[in-house]
N, C-alpha and C positions, 0 to 999 in steps of 0.2 A: 289557880294558884296552883303551882308546882308543891309535891311532898317534901322534896328536899328545903323549897324555900320556906316552908312554914318550919321545918326541922328548926333551920338556923332564927328565924325569929323568934323560935321559943328557947333552945337551948345555948345560941349562939354560933360563929360561926368557925370553923375547924381549918384555920389557917397553914399551909406547908409552904416552906421555903423551897418557891421555884427555881431562882436564880439568883446568883451573887454579882451585882452590877460592878460594884469596887467594894472595899471594906465596911463601907459605911450605909453604902446602898445598895438594898438588896427587895425583890421582888415575890410576892406570897400570890396563893389562891388557895382559893376554901375549897377542901375535898367535897363536899356534897352540891354546892350552888355555883362555884365556878366561879365565883367573884373574884375580882383582883385587887390585890392594892402593892405598893410603892414606898418606900421610903423618900419623905420629902425632905427639902432642903431644910426643914427646923426639926429634923429626926422622928416626925411622927408620921404614921400608916396615913395614907390619903388612896384615895382609887386610882388604879390605873387606866389614865383614859389615853389617847393615841397619843395625843402631843406629848405625855410624861413618857409614854411607850418611846418615841422619837428622841426625847432627852436624855434618856434611859441610852437608848444605843448609841447616839454620840459621846455620853460619860463612858461608855463601857469601851469605844473606840479609843477616846484619847488614852484612860486611865490603861488601856495594855499596852497601847504604844509607849507610852512615857515606861512603864515597867522592863518591857523589853530594852528601851534606849539605857535605863540605869543598870542593867541586868549585863549588858555589854560593856557600860560603861566601867562596871567593877572588875571583870572578865579581864578588859586590856589593860588594866591597872595593876591586878595582881602580877600579868606575866613580866613587866618589866619591875 
Protein backbone atom coordinates (compact mmCIF):
# COMPACT_ATOMS: atom_id res chain seq x y z
CA UNK A 1 0.00 0.00 0.00
CA UNK A 2 1.37 3.41 -0.94
CA UNK A 3 2.16 5.93 1.78
CA UNK A 4 0.01 8.57 0.06
CA UNK A 5 -3.02 6.26 0.15
CA UNK A 6 -2.45 5.65 3.86
CA UNK A 7 -2.22 9.41 4.41
CA UNK A 8 -5.51 9.97 2.58
CA UNK A 9 -7.16 7.11 4.49
CA UNK A 10 -6.09 8.63 7.81
CA UNK A 11 -6.49 12.37 7.19
CA UNK A 12 -8.77 12.56 4.16
CA UNK A 13 -8.11 13.69 0.63
CA UNK A 14 -6.68 17.10 -0.25
CA UNK A 15 -8.69 17.94 -3.38
CA UNK A 16 -7.60 20.80 -5.62
CA UNK A 17 -9.62 22.27 -8.48
CA UNK A 18 -8.01 21.11 -11.71
CA UNK A 19 -10.55 22.12 -14.36
CA UNK A 20 -13.67 24.26 -14.70
CA UNK A 21 -15.93 22.58 -17.24
CA UNK A 22 -18.81 25.06 -16.75
CA UNK A 23 -19.91 27.35 -13.92
CA UNK A 24 -21.46 24.37 -12.16
CA UNK A 25 -19.32 21.41 -13.26
CA UNK A 26 -15.73 21.17 -12.09
CA UNK A 27 -13.04 18.51 -11.84
CA UNK A 28 -10.88 17.96 -8.77
CA UNK A 29 -7.72 15.92 -8.09
CA UNK A 30 -6.29 14.86 -4.73
CA UNK A 31 -2.80 16.33 -4.44
CA UNK A 32 -1.60 13.26 -2.51
CA UNK A 33 -3.02 10.14 -4.18
CA UNK A 34 -4.18 11.72 -7.50
CA UNK A 35 -7.78 10.46 -7.11
CA UNK A 36 -10.05 12.44 -9.44
CA UNK A 37 -13.60 13.61 -8.82
CA UNK A 38 -16.14 15.63 -10.75
CA UNK A 39 -19.44 17.28 -10.03
CA UNK A 40 -22.38 15.01 -10.85
CA UNK A 41 -25.71 16.09 -12.31
CA UNK A 42 -27.08 16.33 -8.76
CA UNK A 43 -24.27 18.64 -7.67
CA UNK A 44 -22.44 16.05 -5.58
CA UNK A 45 -18.86 14.91 -6.07
CA UNK A 46 -18.44 11.58 -7.83
CA UNK A 47 -15.47 9.61 -9.15
CA UNK A 48 -14.20 10.82 -12.52
CA UNK A 49 -14.52 7.76 -14.73
CA UNK A 50 -13.63 7.59 -18.41
CA UNK A 51 -17.32 7.94 -19.30
CA UNK A 52 -17.70 11.04 -17.11
CA UNK A 53 -14.56 12.52 -18.70
CA UNK A 54 -16.17 12.10 -22.13
CA UNK A 55 -19.37 13.71 -20.85
CA UNK A 56 -17.41 16.62 -19.36
CA UNK A 57 -15.51 17.16 -22.63
CA UNK A 58 -18.75 17.26 -24.62
CA UNK A 59 -20.37 19.53 -22.05
CA UNK A 60 -17.36 21.86 -22.09
CA UNK A 61 -17.43 22.04 -25.91
CA UNK A 62 -21.16 22.85 -25.94
CA UNK A 63 -20.77 25.41 -23.15
CA UNK A 64 -17.84 27.16 -24.88
CA UNK A 65 -19.65 27.26 -28.25
CA UNK A 66 -22.75 28.70 -26.62
CA UNK A 67 -20.74 31.31 -24.73
CA UNK A 68 -18.96 32.44 -27.91
CA UNK A 69 -22.26 32.59 -29.82
CA UNK A 70 -23.90 34.67 -27.07
CA UNK A 71 -20.93 37.07 -26.97
CA UNK A 72 -21.05 37.51 -30.74
CA UNK A 73 -24.79 38.13 -30.58
CA UNK A 74 -24.29 40.70 -27.82
CA UNK A 75 -21.57 42.50 -29.79
CA UNK A 76 -23.57 42.55 -33.02
CA UNK A 77 -26.69 43.85 -31.24
CA UNK A 78 -24.75 46.64 -29.51
CA UNK A 79 -23.39 47.89 -32.87
CA UNK A 80 -26.86 48.65 -34.22
